[in-house]
C-alpha positions as CSV (number, residue, x, y, z in Angstrom):
1,M,-29.5,-77.9,67.5
2,P,-29.4,-74.5,65.7
3,A,-29.4,-71.5,68.1
4,P,-32.5,-69.3,68.0
5,Q,-32.4,-65.7,66.8
6,I,-31.9,-62.8,69.2
7,R,-34.7,-60.2,69.4
8,I,-33.5,-56.6,70.0
9,P,-35.9,-53.7,70.4
10,A,-35.3,-51.1,67.7
11,T,-36.8,-48.3,65.7
12,Y,-36.3,-47.7,62.0
13,L,-36.3,-43.9,61.3
14,R,-35.8,-41.5,58.5
15,G,-33.7,-38.5,59.5
16,G,-33.2,-35.8,56.8
17,T,-32.2,-37.6,53.6
18,S,-30.9,-40.7,55.4
19,K,-32.5,-43.6,57.4
20,G,-31.2,-46.0,59.9
21,V,-31.8,-48.4,62.7
22,F,-32.0,-46.8,66.2
23,F,-31.3,-48.6,69.5
24,R,-31.5,-47.6,73.1
25,L,-28.1,-48.6,74.6
26,D,-29.8,-50.5,77.5
27,D,-31.7,-52.6,75.0
28,L,-28.6,-54.0,73.4
29,P,-27.2,-57.4,74.4
30,E,-24.8,-56.9,77.3
31,A,-21.8,-57.8,75.2
32,A,-22.7,-55.0,72.7
33,R,-23.2,-52.2,75.2
34,T,-19.6,-51.3,75.1
35,P,-17.4,-50.5,72.0
36,G,-15.8,-53.5,70.4
37,A,-16.1,-56.5,68.2
38,A,-19.4,-57.7,69.6
39,R,-21.1,-54.4,69.0
40,D,-19.7,-54.2,65.4
41,A,-20.8,-57.7,64.7
42,L,-24.3,-57.0,65.9
43,L,-24.7,-53.9,63.8
44,L,-23.2,-55.6,60.7
45,R,-25.7,-58.4,61.0
46,V,-28.6,-56.1,61.6
47,I,-27.8,-54.0,58.5
48,G,-26.9,-57.1,56.4
49,S,-23.2,-56.6,55.9
50,P,-20.8,-57.5,54.5
51,D,-22.7,-58.4,51.4
52,P,-20.6,-59.3,48.3
53,Y,-23.8,-58.8,46.2
54,G,-24.0,-55.2,47.4
55,K,-27.7,-55.4,48.1
56,Q,-28.0,-56.0,51.9
57,I,-31.0,-58.3,51.2
58,D,-30.6,-60.2,54.5
59,G,-30.7,-57.1,56.6
60,M,-32.2,-53.6,57.3
61,G,-29.7,-51.7,55.1
62,G,-30.7,-50.2,51.8
63,A,-27.4,-50.8,49.9
64,T,-26.4,-47.1,49.9
65,S,-24.3,-45.0,52.2
66,S,-27.5,-43.1,53.1
67,T,-29.3,-46.2,54.3
68,S,-26.6,-48.3,55.8
69,K,-26.5,-46.7,59.2
70,A,-27.1,-47.4,62.9
71,V,-27.6,-45.2,65.9
72,I,-27.2,-45.9,69.7
73,V,-28.8,-43.5,72.1
74,S,-28.6,-43.3,75.9
75,K,-29.4,-40.9,78.7
76,S,-26.5,-38.5,79.2
77,S,-24.4,-38.2,82.3
78,R,-23.0,-34.9,81.0
79,P,-24.2,-31.6,82.5
80,D,-26.8,-29.8,80.4
81,H,-27.3,-32.7,78.0
82,D,-30.3,-35.0,77.6
83,V,-28.8,-37.8,75.6
84,D,-25.6,-39.3,74.2
85,Y,-25.8,-40.1,70.5
86,L,-23.4,-42.6,68.8
87,F,-23.5,-43.1,65.1
88,G,-22.1,-46.1,63.1
89,Q,-21.7,-46.0,59.3
90,V,-21.9,-49.6,58.3
91,S,-19.9,-50.7,55.3
92,I,-21.9,-52.4,52.7
93,D,-19.4,-54.9,51.3
94,Q,-16.7,-54.9,53.9
95,P,-16.8,-56.2,57.5
96,F,-16.4,-53.0,59.4
97,V,-18.3,-50.2,61.1
98,D,-16.9,-46.7,60.8
99,W,-17.2,-44.7,64.0
100,S,-15.1,-41.7,62.9
101,G,-17.8,-39.1,62.3
102,N,-21.3,-38.0,62.7
103,C,-24.4,-38.2,60.5
104,G,-26.0,-34.8,60.2
105,N,-29.1,-36.1,58.6
106,L,-29.8,-38.7,61.3
107,S,-29.1,-36.1,63.9
108,A,-32.6,-34.8,63.1
109,A,-34.1,-38.1,64.3
110,V,-32.2,-38.3,67.6
111,G,-34.4,-35.8,69.4
112,P,-37.7,-37.4,68.4
113,F,-36.4,-40.9,69.2
114,A,-35.2,-39.7,72.7
115,I,-38.5,-38.1,73.5
116,A,-40.6,-41.1,72.3
117,N,-38.4,-43.5,74.3
118,G,-38.5,-41.7,77.6
119,L,-34.9,-40.5,77.5
120,V,-35.8,-36.9,78.0
121,D,-37.2,-35.8,81.3
122,A,-41.0,-35.8,80.9
123,A,-41.2,-32.5,82.8
124,R,-39.3,-30.8,79.9
125,V,-41.7,-32.1,77.2
126,P,-44.5,-29.6,76.6
127,R,-48.0,-30.8,75.7
128,D,-47.9,-28.4,72.7
129,G,-44.9,-26.5,71.5
130,V,-41.3,-27.2,70.9
131,C,-39.1,-29.5,73.0
132,V,-35.4,-28.5,73.1
133,V,-33.3,-31.6,73.2
134,R,-29.6,-31.2,74.0
135,I,-27.6,-34.0,72.4
136,W,-24.0,-35.0,73.0
137,Q,-22.6,-36.3,69.7
138,A,-20.2,-38.9,71.1
139,N,-18.3,-39.7,67.9
140,I,-16.9,-36.2,67.6
141,G,-17.5,-34.7,71.1
142,K,-19.9,-32.0,70.0
143,T,-23.2,-30.6,71.1
144,I,-26.3,-30.6,68.9
145,V,-29.4,-28.8,70.0
146,A,-32.6,-30.1,68.4
147,H,-35.9,-28.1,68.4
148,V,-38.5,-30.8,68.1
149,P,-42.2,-29.9,67.6
150,V,-44.6,-31.6,70.0
151,T,-48.4,-31.8,69.7
152,G,-50.6,-33.4,72.4
153,G,-47.5,-34.5,74.3
154,E,-46.1,-36.5,71.5
155,V,-43.5,-35.8,68.8
156,Q,-45.2,-34.2,65.8
157,E,-44.0,-35.9,62.6
158,T,-46.4,-34.6,60.0
159,G,-46.3,-31.1,58.5
160,D,-45.7,-29.0,55.4
161,F,-41.9,-28.7,55.5
162,E,-40.4,-29.9,52.3
163,L,-36.8,-31.2,52.0
164,D,-35.3,-31.8,48.6
165,G,-34.3,-35.5,48.5
166,V,-37.3,-36.6,50.6
167,T,-40.5,-37.4,48.7
168,F,-43.1,-36.4,51.3
169,P,-43.4,-33.2,53.5
170,A,-43.1,-33.5,57.3
171,A,-42.6,-31.4,60.4
172,A,-39.5,-29.2,60.4
173,I,-36.9,-29.8,63.1
174,E,-34.3,-27.1,63.5
175,L,-30.8,-28.3,64.4
176,E,-28.0,-26.2,65.9
177,F,-24.5,-27.6,65.7
178,L,-22.6,-25.8,68.4
179,D,-18.9,-25.1,68.0
180,P,-18.8,-27.5,65.1
181,A,-15.2,-26.7,64.2
182,D,-13.3,-26.1,67.4
183,E,-10.2,-28.1,68.1
184,G,-10.6,-31.7,68.9
185,E,-8.5,-34.8,69.4
186,D,-9.1,-36.0,65.8
187,G,-8.1,-33.7,63.0
188,G,-7.1,-30.6,65.0
189,A,-8.2,-27.1,64.2
190,M,-10.9,-26.0,61.7
191,F,-8.1,-25.7,59.0
192,P,-5.7,-28.5,59.9
193,T,-2.9,-27.1,57.7
194,G,-3.5,-23.5,58.7
195,N,-4.4,-22.5,55.2
196,L,-7.7,-21.6,53.6
197,V,-6.5,-23.1,50.3
198,D,-3.8,-25.8,49.9
199,D,-2.0,-27.4,47.0
200,L,-3.0,-31.1,47.3
201,D,-0.6,-33.4,45.5
202,V,-2.2,-36.6,44.3
203,P,0.0,-39.0,42.3
204,G,-1.7,-40.0,39.1
205,V,-4.2,-37.0,39.3
206,G,-2.0,-34.0,39.7
207,T,-1.8,-31.0,42.1
208,L,-5.2,-29.6,43.0
209,K,-6.3,-26.5,44.9
210,A,-8.2,-27.7,47.9
211,T,-9.9,-26.2,51.0
212,L,-9.3,-28.7,53.8
213,I,-11.8,-28.0,56.6
214,N,-12.8,-29.7,59.8
215,A,-16.3,-28.4,60.5
216,G,-19.3,-30.7,61.0
217,I,-17.2,-33.4,59.4
218,P,-13.7,-33.3,57.9
219,T,-14.2,-32.3,54.2
220,I,-12.0,-31.8,51.2
221,F,-13.4,-29.1,48.9
222,L,-12.3,-28.9,45.2
223,D,-13.1,-26.7,42.3
224,A,-15.4,-28.6,40.0
225,T,-13.6,-27.6,36.8
226,A,-10.2,-28.8,38.2
227,V,-11.6,-32.4,38.3
228,G,-13.5,-32.2,35.0
229,Y,-17.0,-31.4,36.1
230,T,-19.5,-28.5,36.1
231,G,-21.0,-29.0,39.5
232,T,-24.4,-29.9,38.1
233,E,-23.8,-33.7,37.8
234,L,-26.3,-36.3,39.1
235,Q,-25.4,-39.6,40.6
236,E,-25.2,-41.6,37.4
237,A,-22.6,-39.3,35.9
238,I,-20.1,-40.3,38.5
239,N,-21.2,-43.5,40.2
240,G,-21.1,-45.4,36.9
241,D,-17.6,-44.3,36.2
242,A,-15.1,-46.6,37.9
243,Q,-12.1,-44.4,36.9
244,A,-13.8,-41.3,38.4
245,L,-14.5,-43.1,41.7
246,A,-10.9,-44.3,41.9
247,K,-9.7,-40.7,41.3
248,F,-11.9,-39.4,44.1
249,E,-10.8,-42.1,46.4
250,A,-7.1,-41.2,45.7
251,I,-7.9,-37.6,46.4
252,R,-9.7,-38.5,49.6
253,A,-6.8,-40.7,50.9
254,H,-4.2,-38.0,50.2
255,G,-6.4,-35.3,51.7
256,A,-6.9,-37.4,54.8
257,L,-3.1,-37.7,55.1
258,K,-2.6,-34.0,54.7
259,M,-5.3,-33.2,57.2
260,G,-3.6,-35.5,59.8
261,L,-6.6,-37.8,60.0
262,I,-4.5,-40.8,59.1
263,K,-0.8,-41.6,59.4
264,D,-0.5,-43.9,56.4
265,L,-2.4,-44.0,53.1
266,A,-3.4,-47.6,53.9
267,E,-5.5,-46.5,56.8
268,A,-7.9,-44.7,54.4
269,A,-9.5,-48.0,53.4
270,S,-10.9,-48.6,56.9
271,R,-11.9,-45.0,57.4
272,Q,-14.4,-44.6,54.6
273,H,-16.8,-42.3,56.4
274,T,-14.3,-39.4,56.8
275,P,-13.1,-37.2,55.3
276,K,-15.7,-36.4,52.7
277,V,-14.8,-35.1,49.2
278,A,-16.9,-32.4,47.5
279,F,-16.5,-30.2,44.5
280,V,-18.0,-26.7,44.1
281,A,-19.0,-24.4,41.2
282,P,-20.7,-21.1,40.7
283,P,-24.5,-21.1,40.2
284,R,-25.7,-22.8,37.0
285,D,-29.0,-24.1,35.8
286,Y,-29.6,-27.8,36.0
287,V,-32.4,-30.4,36.4
288,S,-32.5,-32.3,39.7
289,S,-32.9,-36.0,40.0
290,S,-36.6,-35.6,40.6
291,G,-37.0,-33.6,37.3
292,K,-37.2,-30.3,39.2
293,A,-35.6,-27.3,37.4
294,I,-33.0,-25.5,39.5
295,A,-32.2,-22.1,38.2
296,A,-28.9,-20.4,38.7
297,G,-30.7,-17.6,40.5
298,D,-32.1,-20.1,43.1
299,V,-28.7,-20.8,44.6
300,D,-25.5,-19.2,45.7
301,L,-23.4,-22.1,44.4
302,N,-23.6,-25.7,43.3
303,V,-22.0,-28.5,45.4
304,R,-21.6,-32.3,44.8
305,A,-20.3,-34.5,47.5
306,L,-19.2,-38.1,47.8
307,S,-20.0,-40.4,50.8
308,M,-18.6,-43.9,51.2
309,G,-17.0,-43.8,47.8
310,K,-20.1,-42.8,45.8
311,L,-21.8,-39.5,44.9
312,H,-24.5,-38.7,47.4
313,H,-28.0,-38.5,46.2
314,A,-28.6,-35.2,48.0
315,M,-26.2,-33.8,50.7
316,M,-24.9,-35.2,53.9
317,G,-26.0,-33.0,56.9
318,T,-22.5,-32.8,58.3
319,A,-21.1,-31.8,54.9
320,A,-23.8,-29.1,54.8
321,V,-22.3,-27.7,58.0
322,A,-18.9,-27.8,56.4
323,I,-20.3,-26.0,53.3
324,G,-22.0,-23.3,55.4
325,T,-18.9,-22.8,57.5
326,A,-16.5,-22.6,54.6
327,A,-18.9,-20.2,52.7
328,A,-18.8,-17.8,55.6
329,I,-15.0,-17.5,55.5
330,P,-13.7,-15.3,52.7
331,G,-11.1,-16.9,50.6
332,T,-12.1,-20.6,50.8
333,L,-13.0,-22.3,47.5
334,V,-16.6,-22.6,48.8
335,N,-16.8,-18.9,49.5
336,L,-15.2,-18.0,46.2
337,A,-17.7,-20.2,44.3
338,A,-20.5,-18.4,46.1
339,G,-19.2,-15.0,44.9
340,G,-16.8,-14.2,47.7
341,G,-17.3,-11.7,50.6
342,E,-18.8,-12.2,54.0
343,R,-22.0,-14.1,54.6
344,E,-23.9,-15.8,57.4
345,A,-26.0,-18.2,55.2
346,V,-25.8,-19.9,51.9
347,R,-28.2,-21.8,49.7
348,F,-26.5,-24.4,47.5
349,G,-27.7,-26.8,44.8
350,H,-27.2,-30.5,45.1
351,P,-28.4,-33.5,43.0
352,S,-31.8,-33.6,44.6
353,G,-32.5,-29.8,44.8
354,T,-31.4,-27.0,47.1
355,L,-30.6,-26.6,50.8
356,R,-30.0,-23.5,53.0
357,V,-27.6,-23.6,55.9
358,G,-26.4,-20.8,58.2
359,A,-23.1,-20.4,60.0
360,Q,-21.7,-17.8,62.4
361,A,-18.0,-17.4,61.8
362,R,-15.5,-15.0,63.2
363,Q,-11.8,-14.2,63.1
364,V,-9.8,-13.5,66.2
365,D,-6.1,-12.8,66.0
366,G,-6.1,-14.1,62.5
367,V,-7.7,-17.4,63.4
368,W,-11.1,-18.4,62.2
369,S,-13.7,-20.1,64.3
370,V,-17.4,-20.9,64.0
371,T,-19.8,-20.7,66.9
372,K,-22.8,-22.3,65.4
373,A,-24.3,-23.8,62.2
374,I,-28.0,-24.0,61.7
375,M,-30.2,-26.0,59.4
376,S,-33.7,-27.4,59.2
377,R,-34.4,-31.1,58.6
378,S,-37.3,-33.5,59.3
379,A,-37.7,-37.0,60.7
380,R,-40.2,-39.7,60.8
381,V,-40.6,-43.2,62.4
382,L,-40.9,-45.7,59.6
383,M,-41.3,-48.8,61.8
384,E,-40.8,-49.8,65.4
385,G,-40.6,-53.0,67.3
386,A,-37.6,-55.3,67.2
387,V,-34.9,-56.6,64.8
388,R,-33.7,-60.1,64.9
389,I,-30.2,-61.6,64.3
390,P,-28.9,-65.1,64.6
391,A,-27.4,-65.7,68.0
392,E,-24.2,-67.0,66.3
393,A,-23.5,-63.5,65.0
394,L,-22.5,-62.6,68.6
395,A,-21.4,-66.0,69.9
396,S,-18.3,-66.1,67.7
397,R,-17.0,-62.7,69.0
């Protein structure tokens, strides 16, 4: 007799310009409460992967890197932290979940989810005001501080904050990414090679000037003109070009090797979430994907970034941290595209519009560090209840 489906409590949330399925760790089947094959199998089935059709019709995924995501949240045992947050980037057409990095956009939804699900001490949630939620980002071992608006003792989701890439306004949530680029086990220092700009040799592509930075998320920054673009491109200009995507993937793989993120080029295929590849250009007029005119005077520079092998429709939150950090350090390709000099904030253009991010960088004994990166996002519950997956999805693991 066929086994019944398993019912798992879950919430579907938008965070920034992404959305994903959120779980409380304790609500997962026991086999999936620890890292491993059972957990990956569960999330793959929930999202609807791997799907050779690339649509994720039989799951909660939306068939893009921005919508093929899962989050696990639990009370934190760490001092001065409320919750632990684990992010999984679910591959659309391959059977794996990439745990190598954070999602800056979904970070905005972690605080609201934690408050609504009783993971934050009720005594710390004001009836009206702002609840400060300290989040331990378990993928990369970093602290994120979320300032979540509360009205009547509940998370306030509606408001007039507009975020390019999101259709409707909502309540603003300020995020502080603390020490986003200090040394860690994976990727080393903020500039893994010790250089602000490197020569990156990519067979079949050439030698490219690149800023390789580990801040927010490991990112490879290139000059737009060096790869044949203006920095004003929208998704269709790149995502419909198989040769362009193959070129960027080659750049990503060789950049990952140079950054010490992988030991062999073959490893890049199973590490699609990191590093990111982005190209930068000085300000220039363009029309966003929504038809909104972005004037050169509206931004400090233009940036386009790829995620999971495709040009992102807006900007990944973690990549925005990398952009803000690199912009604050004179001599990086990002800083030069923004006009050079010292700065503590930058507004950049992306395919959906513009985004402002601040970063506090300093140089001590010739070594750059960044203490904090700040940006505002928003989040909203789309649906809550439970997801279901066939029991056999876990039984075979």
